N, C-alpha and C positions, 0 to 999 in steps of 0.2 A: 435690822429694820424694825422699828417699833411703831405701833399704832395706839394712840390715846383713845380710850372709850369713855365718853362723858356719860356717867350713870347717875348724875345728880345735877339738876339745874332747874330754873323756873318752869320751863315747859314740861319737864318730866314730873315735877311736883304737881302742876296743874292737871296734867293728864291722869296721874295716879288718883287724884281726888275725884275727877270726873268718873273714872272707871271703878272707884272704890277698891283699888288694887294696890298692894304694897309696891313701892317704887322699885325695889330690888327685883321683884318678879317681873315687873313691867319691862325694865331695861334689859334683863337677861333674855326675855323673849325676843326683843328686837335685835339684840346682839347676835343671838343664834341665827335669826333669820338673815341678818346681814352677812354673817360668815358663810352661810349656805349659798346665798346669792353670789357672793364673790367666787366661791368654789365653782358654781355653775358657769361663771364667766371666765374661768381659768385665770383668775387674778392671783398672783403669787401671794401666799400667806405670809404676813409679817412674822418675824421671829418671836415677837412679844405682843400680846394684847394687854394694854395697861389700863385698868379701870381706875377712875379717879378716887373712888372710895377706898381703894386699897393703899392709897398714898397720902392719907390725911395727916399722919404724923410728919411726913417729909414736907408737906405743903405748909404746915404750921411753922416749921423751922425755917422754911424758905421766906415766908412773910416776916418772921421775927428778925432775920438777918437784914432784910431790906429796911425794916424799921430802925434797927440798931445803927445802920449806916446813915440814917437821916434822910432817906429817900421815900419815906412814907409817913403817914400820920393817922391817928385814930380819931373817930368822930364821937359825938355824944352817945350814940346808941351802941358803941362798941365795934362798929365796922372799921376796916382799915383801908385807906386809899393810897394809891401811888401818887407821889408829887412830881408831876411832869415838868414843872418849872425848875425844881431843884435838880432834876436829871440833866436838863440842858441840851440834850441831843434828840429830843422827841420830834418825829416827823421824818425819819430816815427813808421809810418805804413809800410814803404818800403824804399828801397835804392833810394835816389833821382837821377833823370836823368836830365841833363841840358835842360832847355827850349830853345826855339829859341833865337838867338842872337838879342840883341837890343842895339844900341850904347849908350843909356842913362841909361841902367841898370847897377847897381853896381856888380851884380853877375848873371850868366846865370840861376841860380835857382830862382831868384826873380820873382814874378808874379804880374800881373796887378790887382789893386783894382778898379780903375776908368779909363776908356778908353776914350780918347779924340775922339770926333766924326769926321769922314771924311765928306767931302762935300756931301750933299744929303742924309746923314744918319739921322735917328731919334736921338734926343738928349734931354737932360735935363740940365738945368742950375745947376752949382755947384760952390763952392768957388775956384775951380782950373781951370776948362775949361768946356765949353758945351760938354757933352758926355753921357756915359751910364756905367752901372756897368760892372765890370769884371766878368768872368765866375764864380769864386768861392765865391765871397763876397755875392752874392744874397742868397745862401743857409744858410750861417752863420747868416746873418742878420735876415732872416725870422724865422729860428729856435730859435734864441735868443729872438726875439720879442715875440714869442709864449711860449717858454719853459723856458726862463731865461738862467742862466749860466751853466746849465747841461742838457745833453740829454741822455736818457737811451739807446735807440736803434737808430742807423742810418744805413740805408741800401742802397745798390746800386750794380751795376755790378762790377765784378772783375777788369774791365778796369778803374774804377773810383777810385781805391785805390790810385793810383798816376797818375796825380798830384792832381785831384780834392779833394779827401777826406784828403789827406796830407795837402793841402793848407787850407782847411776849419778848420782843427784841429789847425793849426798854428795861423791863424788870430783870431780865436775864443778864444784861450788861452790867446793871447795878449790882446784882448778886455776885457775879463772878469778877467784877472790877475789870472788865474788858471793854474795848471800843466796838467790837463786832462779835456777836454770838453765833449767828448762822452765816455760813459761807455762801450758800446758794438758796435763795427762795424760789420755789417753783409754784406759780399761780396759774391754774388752768381755768379755761372758760366754761361757761355753763352749757348744758344740753337744754335746748329750748324748743318749745312747740308754739308755732304761730307768734314768734318773737316775745314769748314770755318764758321765764325760767321755769323749768319743770320743778314743781314742789308740791308736797302733799297739802299744804295750806291752800294752794290755788286749785287743787283737785284736777290737775291737768297732767297727771303722771301716767306712764305705762309701766306696769310692774315688770321687773326683770323676768319673772317666771312666765308672765303672759307674753312678753317679747320673744322668749326662747321657744315658745310654741310654734312660732312662724320662722324665726331666724336662728342662726347658730352663734356661739360665742366668737368663733373665728370671723364671721361676717361682721359682727359688731366691732371687733377689734380693727378690722380693715377700715371700717367707717371712721374710727377715731384716728387711725394712722394717716388717712387721706386729708386730715385737717390739722392745722397748727394747734398744738395743745392750748395755747393762750386764747384762741379765738372762740367766740360763741359758736356752737354747732347747732344749726337749725335742723331738727329732726323732721323728715318727711319720708313717705314710702318711695318717692322717686330717688332721693339721695341714698336710701337704703338699698334699693334695687341696683344702683350703680356699684355699691360696695360688694353686693352679691356677685355681680358680673366680673368685677376685678378679681375676687377670690376664685371664681370659676376659671378664669383665664390662667391664674397662677397654678391651680391644681392640675389643669390639663397640660400646662407647660412642663410641670414636674413629671407627669406620667409619660409625656412624649420623650423627654430626655432619657428617662429610664429605659424605655423601649428602644431608643436609638443605641444606647450603650450596650445593651444585651443582644443587639442584632435583629430585633423585631421591627424593622423599619425598611421600607422598600423605595422611598423617595428621599429627596434632600440634596442640597448642594452646600456643604459646609466649607466656608473660607476660614481656615484655622487662624491665619495671621490676623485677619480682620476681627475674628471673634476674641482672640486674646487681647488685642488692642482695646476693643470695646469693653471687655471685662475690667481692664486696668482703669480705664476712664470712669467706669461706673463705680469702682471701689473708691477712687479719689473724690468723685462727686458726692457719694453717700457719706464718706468720712467728713467732708467739708460741711455738708448739710447738718449732720448730727452734732458737729462741733459748734455750729452756729445756733445755739439755743435749742438744740434737739429738734430740728426742723424735719419731722417725719414726713410731712407732705412732699417736700422737695426730694427726700430720700426715696420715697415710694415712686415718684415720677421717674427718677433715674433707674430704679429697678425694673419698672414696667417697660421703659425704653429698651433696656437690655433684653428683656423677654421678647419684645417685638422683633429685635434684630435676629435672635436665635430662631424664633418661629418662622420668620421669612425664609431663613436658610433651610430649616427642617422641612418646610412644606413647599419647597420649590419643585413644581411638577416636572421641570426640565432636567432636574438633577437625578443622580442615582447614588446608591450607597456602595458602589464597588470599592470605594476608597474609605469606607466608614471606619475601618479599624485604625487608620492613621489619624483620624479626626476625633476619636473618642476622648483623648486627654482634654481637648478644648471644651467639648460639651460637658464632660464630667466636672471640669473646673467651674464652669458657669453654674451647673446644678448644685455643686457643693457650696458655692458662695451664696447662691439664692437661698438654699436651705438654712445656711448659717445665719443670714440676715433675718429670715422669717422666725427662726428659733429665738433670736435675740429680741425680736418684737413680740414674742409670746404667741405666735401663730402655731398651734399644736397640730402635728400630723397633717400637713397640707398635701393631700393627695386626692386624685379624682375619685378614688374608691374609699368609702369609709371603713373603719376597722371591722365592723361586724360583717360587712360584705366580703372584705378581704379574707377574713377567717374562713368564710364559706368557700371561697375560691381555693384557698390552700387545702382545706379539708377534702374538696372534690379531687384535686390533683393527687394528694397523698393516697386517697382511696383507690384511684385508678392505677397509680404506680404499684400499690400493694397488691392489687388484684392481678396485674400482669406478672409481677415477681413471683407470687404464690403459684400461679399456673405453670410458670417455667420450672419451678422447683418440684412441683408435683409430677410433671411429665418427664423430668430428668432429661431435658433436651440437650443434645450435644452442642448445638449452635448456641453459644452464650452471648450473642450480639445484644439481644433484648435485656438480658441480665446486666450486661455492661452498661447499657443505656440507663437502666434503673439506678445503678450505682452513680452514674454521672449526674443524674437529676439530684440525687441526695447530696453529692459533693457541691454542685452549683448552688443549691438552695442554702447550704451552710454558709456560703459567702455572704448571703443576705440575712444571716442570723436565724434562719429556720433550720432547726436541728431535727433530723429524722432518725428514729430508732427502730430498727428491724428486729423483730422477735421471730419465733418459729412460724406462726401463722398470722400474727397481728403486727401492725405498724403504727407507731405513735409519733407525734411531732410536738415541738414546743418552740417558743421564741427565745433566743439567747438574750440574757439580760447583761447589758454592758456596764 
């Protein structure tokens, strides 16, 4: 997975002039801020961050090849434009809308591959004129350099379908002499506030860091999962509170299942055959939803329905856990599947107790066990029942990845890394 980082364009140049700051320093600052924000949201890091200015030689060669094939032309000022009429398949992704008028363009739909620099702007030497890459050519060049003549998935906001992605597809097909460059385009809807796209230019944004002062990364991810990725998502505190409630329900469900499995549960009426049947139906439903254009909203609805079924059984006040040992496989199967789906959706450590509190609970248990064990060893008690119980605690905790090490007077613990 690679992410293109645009570190030179009209807006960056204008901003660097306003701030009287070198464009490289400006873009590096925002790049670092973006990476840190994504880390705070638990977004998977791409294998490569590819800055446009690191690929200038490759971009020049990419433009040259399109020119040599006759699918582009130069203008009087040394700029290079893509010839959409010569290409013949323009408009694959959307209905083209005419670009801004330029007297040297053959068609209003033609777009810039190499832009001649204006006075005072950063530039690179090229066979045509000192300048810089056009907006669209950078992504095609970088993706082609890394992945070759075919890309499996290419994503971006719905506003990038045209002209950006349309132009990428056109110039890349010409360069590679193929009819299709990207196999799957993924266009996601905007996060909006009061029916306006959140953007810095409109000054209607909520910064990620400010947002995370009130909510967690998992809660935001649940919010996104509950909506189809293609749809506009209207942000409000009401819809956010719903996401918080859904995650809260999931966390407590996982905690309840754990308690049931280890025997810390005194109610419930588990119908094992019904539970296994419901689990299989949920698996099929979620697979179908995800196979149909990654419909996470429908998948989450199926998962929550499964949780509701199990919760009803676990919290049945008329039932008892006299037969809970025979029903553990069904509850464990549901728990494992739920955890697997949440992991695939990027929900990290979904439990009712956060990591820091859980560490404190474990530490308290280990200290108590250590105190009991040391007292028995000091008194050299003949009855070893309590000592055996201490050993049993150590053994059982190891099955959950908590490793206890007993020394002469001290006890330490650690989490096993799988």
